[in-house]
KOLFIRO-174925 format. One record per residue (C-alpha): residue in three letters; chain; x, y, z. Coordinates in pm, whole numbers. Layout:
 residu chaine      x      y      z
    ALA      A      X      Y      Z
...
//
This chain:
 residu chaine      x      y      z
    MET      A -19175   1839  -3926
    ASP      A -19529   1619  -3975
    LEU      A -19394   1390  -3716
    ARG      A -19732   1177  -3794
    ARG      A -19717   1123  -4165
    LEU      A -19361   1018  -4137
    LEU      A -19444    754  -3896
    ALA      A -19746    663  -4058
    ALA      A -19544    628  -4396
    VAL      A -19300    402  -4235
    GLU      A -19536    173  -4042
    GLU      A -19714     87  -4367
    SER      A -19445    -15  -4557
    ALA      A -19216   -318  -4493
    PRO      A -18947   -272  -4262
    ILE      A -18657   -325  -4548
    ASP      A -18868    -44  -4675
    ALA      A -18886    166  -4384
    VAL      A -18559    381  -4439
    ASP      A -18651    429  -4816
    VAL      A -19008    539  -4747
    LEU      A -18892    795  -4498
    ALA      A -18617    926  -4774
    VAL      A -18881    967  -5015
    GLU      A -19103   1191  -4776
    LEU      A -18837   1390  -4677
    ALA      A -18698   1436  -5016
    LYS      A -19046   1571  -5120
    MET      A -19039   1823  -4815
    VAL      A -18727   1971  -4841
    ASP      A -18713   1977  -5246
    ALA      A -18380   1759  -5238
    SER      A -18261   1605  -5564
    HIS      A -18137   1290  -5378
    VAL      A -18118   1143  -4993
    SER      A -17919    851  -4879
    LEU      A -17876    698  -4571
    LEU      A -17503    582  -4531
    ILE      A -17451    314  -4243
    ALA      A -17119    268  -4069
    ASP      A -16998    -90  -4099
    PHE      A -16843   -321  -3891
    SER      A -16448   -230  -3959
    GLY      A -16519    105  -3832
    ASN      A -16358    231  -4160
    ALA      A -16639    316  -4407
    VAL      A -16970    346  -4447
    ALA      A -17215    146  -4702
    ARG      A -17484    347  -4899
    LEU      A -17793    157  -4779
    SER      A -18036    343  -4981
    HIS      A -18055    632  -5264
    VAL      A -18374    816  -5305
    THR      A -18343   1042  -5636
    ALA      A -18531   1369  -5733
    ALA      A -18821   1181  -5916
    HIS      A -18863    985  -5574
    GLU      A -18747    668  -5713
    VAL      A -18518    418  -5500
    SER      A -18251    331  -5664
    ASN      A -17935     54  -5588
    GLY      A -18162   -265  -5665
    HIS      A -18102   -529  -5464
    ASN      A -17740   -468  -5371
    GLU      A -17712   -265  -5013
    ARG      A -17301   -260  -5051
    VAL      A -17287   -179  -5413
    GLU      A -17131    144  -5266
    SER      A -16885    165  -4974
    LEU      A -16708    454  -4894
    SER      A -16390    516  -4681
    LEU      A -16415    730  -4373
    THR      A -16061    807  -4373
    ASP      A -15990   1172  -4427
    SER      A -16314   1235  -4519
    LEU      A -16639   1481  -4474
    TYR      A -16829   1159  -4369
    GLU      A -16527   1090  -4079
    ARG      A -16572   1444  -3981
    VAL      A -16941   1435  -3938
    LEU      A -16918   1062  -3748
    PHE      A -16619   1189  -3559
    THR      A -16748   1542  -3461
    GLN      A -17105   1448  -3430
    SER      A -17190   1809  -3620
    LEU      A -17363   1866  -3973
    GLU      A -17182   1972  -4279
    ILE      A -17319   2148  -4539
    VAL      A -17089   2234  -4857
    GLN      A -17137   2330  -5187
    GLU      A -17106   2091  -5503
    ASP      A -17127   2285  -5832
    HIS      A -17493   2402  -5856
    ASP      A -17614   2196  -5535
    TRP      A -17577   2190  -5127
    LEU      A -17455   1890  -4999
    VAL      A -17590   1860  -4632
    LEU      A -17421   1566  -4405
    LEU      A -17566   1461  -4089
    PRO      A -17512   1201  -3827
    VAL      A -17799    930  -3753
    THR      A -17702    901  -3378
    GLU      A -17921    733  -3086
    ARG      A -17780    812  -2731
    GLY      A -17424    837  -2839
    ASP      A -17432    523  -3066
    ALA      A -17337    655  -3401
    ILE      A -17542    439  -3656
    GLY      A -17474    647  -3992
    ILE      A -17508    963  -4205
    LEU      A -17818   1123  -4386
    GLU      A -17689   1292  -4705
    LEU      A -17892   1490  -4901
    SER      A -17851   1757  -5239
    LEU      A -18063   2034  -5206
    PRO      A -18087   2348  -5470
    SER      A -18005   2610  -5241
    ARG      A -17804   2651  -4903
    PRO      A -18064   2580  -4625
    ASP      A -18197   2823  -4379
    THR      A -18209   2786  -4014
    GLU      A -18556   2634  -4015
    THR      A -18460   2387  -4282
    VAL      A -18147   2278  -4074
    ASP      A -18344   2253  -3774
    TYR      A -18590   2000  -3958
    LEU      A -18330   1808  -4089
    VAL      A -18136   1755  -3762
    ALA      A -18509   1665  -3619
    ALA      A -18534   1424  -3938
    ALA      A -18192   1243  -3902
    HIS      A -18270   1197  -3534
    ALA      A -18603   1042  -3623
    LEU      A -18443    826  -3881
    ALA      A -18208    666  -3607
    TYR      A -18522    534  -3417
    VAL      A -18666    436  -3728
    LEU      A -18350    207  -3816
    ILE      A -18347     57  -3452
    ALA      A -18711    -35  -3498
    SER      A -18667   -187  -3821
    ARG      A -18335   -366  -3828
    ARG      A -18530   -612  -3544
    HIS      A -18730   -772  -3831
    THR      A -18482   -803  -4107
    ASP      A -18097   -906  -4164
    LEU      A -18081   -612  -4452
    PHE      A -17901   -376  -4230
    GLU      A -17665   -640  -4058
    TRP      A -17563   -729  -4391
    ALA      A -17512   -406  -4573
    GLN      A -17279   -329  -4213
    ARG      A -17038   -657  -4318
    ASN      A -16740   -562  -4505
    ILE      A -16637   -912  -4499
    PRO      A -16826  -1269  -4462
    PHE      A -16858  -1412  -4134
    SER      A -16735  -1723  -3967
    LEU      A -16989  -1947  -3785
    ALA      A -16789  -1831  -3450
    ALA      A -16775  -1470  -3559
    GLU      A -17171  -1493  -3614
    ILE      A -17209  -1637  -3262
    GLN      A -16972  -1385  -3125
    ARG      A -17166  -1075  -3268
    ARG      A -17477  -1220  -3121
    LEU      A -17346  -1196  -2777
    LEU      A -17260   -819  -2772
    PRO      A -17510   -558  -2724
    SER      A -17746   -428  -3005
    ALA      A -17567    -74  -2924
    TYR      A -17202    -34  -2880
    ALA      A -17232    308  -2706
    ALA      A -17484    456  -2469
    GLU      A -17519    794  -2271
    GLY      A -17691    785  -1996
    GLY      A -17662   1140  -1809
    SER      A -17430   1073  -1553
    PHE      A -17220    844  -1739
    THR      A -17128    756  -2132
    LEU      A -16972    452  -2219
    ALA      A -16857    291  -2574
    GLY      A -16720    -47  -2651
    TRP      A -16553   -234  -2945
    LEU      A -16420   -582  -3037
    GLU      A -16167   -595  -3295
    PRO      A -16177   -982  -3408
    SER      A -15884  -1179  -3478
    HIS      A -15854  -1398  -3792
    ASP      A -16034  -1677  -3623
    ALA      A -16266  -1524  -3357
    GLY      A -16129  -1564  -2998
    GLY      A -16433  -1533  -2766
    ASP      A -16411  -1184  -2647
    THR      A -16737  -1005  -2553
    PHE      A -16877   -714  -2381
    ASP      A -17178   -590  -2233
    TYR      A -17366   -358  -2009
    SER      A -17723   -270  -1883
    ILE      A -17871     31  -1682
    ASP      A -18139      6  -1408
    ARG      A -18290    258  -1201
    GLU      A -18002    225   -955
    PHE      A -17700     65  -1127
    LEU      A -17491     64  -1439
    TYR      A -17372   -290  -1496
    ALA      A -17076   -377  -1730
    SER      A -16907   -692  -1815
    MET      A -16598   -813  -2036
    THR      A -16527  -1178  -2072
    ASP      A -16264  -1405  -2291
    ALA      A -16307  -1751  -2365
    MET      A -16008  -1973  -2398
    GLY      A -15924  -2094  -2744
    HIS      A -16098  -1974  -3087
    SER      A -16356  -2047  -3333
    THR      A -16686  -2224  -3246
    GLN      A -16520  -2370  -2910
    ALA      A -16462  -2011  -2783
    ALA      A -16791  -1911  -2910
    LEU      A -16966  -2181  -2725
    LEU      A -16831  -2113  -2365
    ALA      A -16839  -1745  -2442
    THR      A -17211  -1806  -2505
    LEU      A -17264  -1995  -2161
    THR      A -17074  -1767  -1979
    VAL      A -17251  -1432  -2149
    GLY      A -17593  -1629  -2106
    SER      A -17537  -1709  -1718
    LEU      A -17409  -1344  -1633
    ARG      A -17711  -1213  -1804
    ASN      A -17954  -1401  -1640
    SER      A -17810  -1332  -1312
    ARG      A -17834   -967  -1379
    ARG      A -18174   -979  -1472
    ALA      A -18239  -1141  -1137
    LEU      A -18090   -836   -976
    ALA      A -17791  -1056   -882
    SER      A -17469   -868   -746
    PRO      A -17157   -901   -923
    ALA      A -17017  -1148   -694
    GLU      A -17348  -1365   -745
    GLN      A -17320  -1330  -1105
    ALA      A -16957  -1472  -1100
    ASP      A -17035  -1753   -867
    THR      A -17319  -1872  -1117
    ALA      A -17127  -1845  -1407
    SER      A -16851  -2042  -1256
    GLY      A -17080  -2289  -1169
    ALA      A -17241  -2290  -1490
    LEU      A -16910  -2363  -1690
    LEU      A -16800  -2641  -1442
    SER      A -17120  -2808  -1507
    VAL      A -17075  -2847  -1893
    ALA      A -16714  -2760  -1993
    ARG      A -16368  -2989  -1977
    GLU      A -16147  -2967  -1691
    ASP      A -15911  -2742  -1924
    GLN      A -16197  -2477  -2044
    PHE      A -16193  -2149  -1846
    VAL      A -16316  -1806  -1914
    THR      A -16174  -1494  -1759
    GLY      A -16413  -1199  -1695
    LEU      A -16441   -848  -1515
    LEU      A -16752   -748  -1371
    ILE      A -16853   -397  -1260
    ARG      A -17194   -225  -1101
    ILE      A -17159    140  -1041
    ARG      A -17449    318   -817
    LEU      A -17561    603  -1018
    ALA      A -17662    771   -750
    ASP      A -17279    823   -602
    GLY      A -17027    659   -832
    ARG      A -17002    382   -569
    GLY      A -16879     91   -763
    GLU      A -16771   -297   -679
    VAL      A -16545   -488   -929
    VAL      A -16513   -870   -950
    ASN      A -16177   -980  -1157
    ALA      A -16179  -1335  -1279
    GLY      A -15841  -1403  -1413
    HIS      A -15861  -1084  -1655
    PRO      A -15615   -791  -1718
    GLN      A -15661   -526  -1472
    PRO      A -15904   -214  -1571
    TYR      A -15703    153  -1663
    LEU      A -15828    432  -1462
    LEU      A -15760    766  -1597
    ARG      A -15809   1048  -1300
    GLY      A -15663   1397  -1311
    GLY      A -15502   1350  -1649
    ARG      A -15300   1032  -1536
    ALA      A -15369    684  -1628
    VAL      A -15302    372  -1397
    LYS      A -15395     26  -1327
    LEU      A -15640    -41  -1087
    ASP      A -15481   -239   -804
    ILE      A -15740   -506   -780
    THR      A -15698   -854   -659
    THR      A -15746  -1105   -929
    GLU      A -15917  -1415   -860
    VAL      A -15936  -1751  -1052
    PRO      A -16141  -1762  -1397
    PHE      A -16489  -1853  -1452
    GLY      A -16522  -2239  -1457
    VAL      A -16193  -2334  -1255
    GLN      A -16334  -2419   -933
    THR      A -16656  -2366   -753
    GLY      A -16591  -2034   -588
    HIS      A -16727  -1761   -385
    TYR      A -16603  -1446   -554
    THR      A -16536  -1116   -355
    ALA      A -16661   -800   -541
    GLN      A -16392   -526   -444
    PRO      A -16504   -132   -393
    VAL      A -16401    116   -635
    GLN      A -16518    495   -559
    LEU      A -16559    655   -902
    GLN      A -16522   1074   -927
    PRO      A -16670   1294  -1139
    GLY      A -16411   1343  -1453
    ASP      A -16295    974  -1415
    ARG      A -16245    732  -1705
    LEU      A -16240    349  -1691
    LEU      A -16103    157  -1922
    LEU      A -16157   -239  -1919
    VAL      A -15937   -440  -2187
    THR      A -15905   -797  -2305
    ASP      A -15567   -952  -2339
    GLY      A -15574   -915  -2691
    TYR      A -15395   -566  -2637
    LEU      A -15149   -700  -2415
    GLU      A -14985  -1015  -2659
    ARG      A -14757  -1016  -2923
    GLY      A -14689   -703  -3129
    ALA      A -15049   -575  -2974
    SER      A -14828   -494  -2623
    ASN      A -14679   -203  -2823
    VAL      A -14993     -7  -2804
    ASP      A -14944    245  -2497
    ILE      A -15280    221  -2334
    GLU      A -15175    446  -2021
    GLN      A -15018    727  -2298
    ILE      A -15355    681  -2545
    LEU      A -15579    762  -2237
    GLU      A -15379   1070  -2128
    GLU      A -15359   1223  -2474
    THR      A -15697   1180  -2526
    VAL      A -15875   1304  -2233
    GLU      A -16109   1522  -2455
    ARG      A -16251   1242  -2659
    HIS      A -16577   1062  -2655
    PRO      A -16537    725  -2508
    ARG      A -16662    603  -2887
    GLN      A -16365    771  -3037
    ILE      A -16114    633  -2764
    VAL      A -16226    239  -2836
    ASN      A -16208    289  -3225
    GLU      A -15849    466  -3174
    LEU      A -15755    187  -2952
    ALA      A -15877    -82  -3217
    HIS      A -15678    110  -3506
    ASN      A -15358    121  -3293
    VAL      A -15382   -262  -3228
    LEU      A -15412   -319  -3576
    ARG      A -15100    -97  -3693
    ALA      A -14883   -232  -3420
    THR      A -14968   -583  -3538
    GLY      A -14953   -548  -3883
    GLY      A -15315   -648  -3935
    ASP      A -15251   -980  -3822
    LEU      A -15413  -1008  -3463
    ARG      A -15357  -1333  -3297
    ASP      A -15643  -1287  -3050
    ASP      A -15916  -1064  -3037
    ALA      A -15901   -713  -2864
    THR      A -16163   -555  -2714
    ALA      A -16202   -244  -2512
    LEU      A -16506    -60  -2301
    CYS      A -16462    282  -2193
    ILE      A -16689    443  -1924
    ASP      A -16672    819  -1852
    TRP      A -16820    911  -1504
    TYR      A -16984   1242  -1440
    GLY      A -17181   1190  -1121
    PRO      A -17524   1266  -1054
    SER      A -17485   1652  -1076
    GLY      A -17251   1669  -1395
    THR      A -17478   1486  -1652
    ARG      A -17395   1468  -1991
    HIS      A -17701   1533  -2240
    ALA      A -17748   1243  -2481
    THR      A -17650   1275  -2888
    GLY      A -17972   1269  -3055
    GLY      A -17905   1560  -3315
    ALA      A -17615   1692  -3496
    SER      A -17396   2022  -3378
    ARG      A -17446   2303  -3589
    ALA      A -17052   2388  -3532
    ARG      A -16895   2276  -3829
    ALA      A -17164   2382  -4087
    THR      A -16922   2552  -4364
    ALA      A -16911   2645  -4708
    PRO      A -16669   2732  -4941
//
């Protein structure tokens, strides 16, 4: 791969053209009749064809990045994203190659190519590296344009939903050696103020989940104040208890007496798995250990904004192989409570946290008939320990390369 040539072509193009420019260069290098990027949309059930470069190295789709949306259900595309492995299948006289576009476990989309012959090992290695490079091109380019964000939207967003999305981390999954995590927010018809967040520094993994009371823009504004306070304190190296104290004080200074936010704050020491947790009126987290799922027995304190308080962090010791799951009360209300979280955790031990949170979302939608009265949010953390590291996903596995 001529990486210098690829990066130069991307840098010399406008941000909205970066993917197409890379696709054109890739098509030339492997003699592909077409190259496309399919980007995963916010529903988690489909991919949208963001670009399509033809054999003549022309870009199609015009100015409509949602001109083609493909369902993931029972498809090759679903397998590629689910297993993070490439697929090679023969279609008429061409060979279709599908590769996951992923960075540290964050499944961004799929690179699709048509080749005149079955690719050899060297070409496959080249394409895997190109798909990995494409992930970084997307991450860098989407900072400068709304194009990729718009392509991911399967439905129009309300103002509350727009605010809520801006409070979430830019990547919903992360693989960090001693841990892997993934989060997912399944919004109600009227956004309910749920958020999740995480950050990693040299010493700790920080994670949080909050749920602002109410719905629509009022809940979104409460969530904005809370998340802003938590991030500001965290970036000043505050402990979970100190973050909680500050967030509660910020709400008390602005919010009405009947307004509050529940929250769960966790900090895990990367060196040994020693954690501390603050529960501010939030549902208890689940711990899967040795194949058995239980709720953690943690004292629940008052929500943020109820009173000026001195929150207490409670100790938690994670062991290699543990899985920790945080949820909001959207999983516990009305029909959503029919989702058996403990059973799902015990039956899906081998799956990636990204798959766990997506499966939980699909289960809550089935249980409620798609009529969510409150947001349902989940954050799953797998702990391997400093000596049991997991390599970050940044290239497709070749295990599923198939041909008829």
